[in-house]
C-alpha positions as CSV (number, residue, x, y, z in Angstrom):
1,X,4.7,-0.3,16.9
2,X,7.4,-1.4,19.5
3,X,8.6,0.5,22.3
4,X,12.4,1.0,23.2
5,X,14.4,2.6,25.8
6,X,18.0,4.1,25.3
7,X,20.5,2.4,28.0
8,X,23.3,4.2,29.7
9,X,25.6,2.4,27.3
10,X,23.6,3.9,24.4
11,X,22.3,0.5,23.2
12,X,18.7,0.1,22.7
13,X,16.3,-2.3,24.5
14,X,12.9,-3.5,23.5
15,X,10.2,-3.2,26.0
16,X,6.6,-4.8,25.5
17,X,5.0,-3.5,28.8
18,X,3.8,-0.1,28.1
19,X,3.8,1.1,31.6
20,X,7.2,0.3,32.2
21,X,8.2,1.7,28.9
22,X,6.6,4.9,29.8
23,X,8.0,5.2,33.3
24,X,11.6,4.5,32.0
25,X,10.9,6.8,29.0
26,X,9.9,9.5,31.1
27,X,13.1,9.6,33.1
28,X,15.7,9.2,30.4
29,X,17.8,11.6,28.7
30,X,16.6,11.3,25.2
31,X,19.1,14.1,23.5
32,X,21.8,12.7,21.4
33,X,23.0,16.1,20.3
34,X,21.7,19.9,20.1
35,X,23.4,22.6,18.1
36,X,22.7,26.2,17.3
37,X,23.8,28.1,14.2
38,X,22.7,31.5,14.2
39,X,18.8,31.4,14.3
40,X,18.8,27.7,13.2
41,X,18.7,24.6,15.8
42,X,19.5,21.0,15.1
43,X,18.4,18.5,17.4
44,X,19.1,14.8,17.3
45,X,17.0,12.8,19.9
46,X,15.9,9.1,20.6
47,X,12.4,8.5,19.7
48,X,11.4,5.5,21.8
49,X,9.1,4.2,19.1
50,X,10.0,2.3,15.9
51,X,9.0,4.3,12.9
52,X,10.0,1.8,10.4
53,X,6.5,0.3,10.8
54,X,7.8,-3.2,10.5
55,X,9.6,-2.4,7.3
56,X,13.5,-3.3,7.9
57,X,15.4,-2.5,11.1
58,X,13.9,-0.3,14.1
59,X,14.1,3.4,13.2
60,X,14.7,4.9,16.6
61,X,16.4,8.3,16.2
62,X,15.6,11.5,14.4
63,X,17.5,14.7,13.5
64,X,15.5,17.7,12.8
65,X,16.3,21.3,11.8
66,X,14.3,24.2,13.3
67,X,14.5,27.4,11.8
68,X,16.1,28.8,8.7
69,X,15.9,27.6,5.0
70,X,16.1,24.1,6.2
71,X,13.3,24.2,8.8
72,X,11.3,21.1,9.4
73,X,14.0,18.9,7.5
74,X,14.5,15.7,9.2
75,X,16.3,12.4,8.9
76,X,15.9,9.0,10.8
77,X,18.1,5.9,11.6
78,X,18.6,2.9,13.6
79,X,21.5,3.3,16.0
80,X,23.0,5.7,18.5
81,X,26.2,5.7,16.4
82,X,24.3,6.6,13.3
83,X,22.5,9.4,15.1
84,X,25.7,11.0,16.1
85,X,27.0,10.7,12.5
86,X,23.6,11.9,11.2
87,X,23.7,14.9,13.5
88,X,27.2,16.1,12.2
89,X,25.9,15.6,8.5
90,X,22.8,17.5,9.0
91,X,24.7,20.2,11.0
92,X,27.1,20.5,8.0
93,X,24.3,21.1,5.7
94,X,22.8,23.6,8.1
95,X,26.1,25.6,8.2
96,X,26.5,25.6,4.6
97,X,23.0,26.8,4.2
98,X,23.8,29.6,6.8
99,X,27.2,30.5,5.3
100,X,25.3,31.0,1.7
101,X,22.7,33.3,3.3
102,X,25.6,35.1,5.5
103,X,27.5,35.4,2.3
104,X,24.8,37.0,0.6
105,X,24.0,39.4,3.7
106,X,27.7,40.3,4.0
107,X,27.7,41.4,0.2
108,X,24.8,43.7,1.0
109,X,26.2,45.0,4.3
110,X,25.0,42.6,6.6
111,X,26.9,40.8,9.4
112,X,27.4,37.2,9.5
113,X,26.8,35.1,12.8
114,X,28.8,32.4,14.4
115,X,27.5,29.1,16.0
116,X,27.5,27.4,19.0
117,X,27.1,23.7,19.9
118,X,26.2,21.5,22.8
119,X,26.6,17.6,22.8
């Protein structure tokens, strides 16, 4: 498994020395985006390890949903730009799921909740 760091310009750099990678990875900001919709969280992060396992381009970013009907769903991709787009797409699905369940609660007298986002 190959090790990567995320550069300030949002490009990735492969590092073969494990100690150097660990030191850089520990200090780096790995969050691409984090959003909250009602009780659900969407997090997109730089993984630092190649999850392609040698099959195609390196898979270095992951978007995951925490909470709600989509809890545990995740998607992975190769580049920072793809990760940003992936976050937007997953966030739209989470909002859709939240809206569906809010509509069901609203029909039965419950209140719908808004969402907040951090980039």
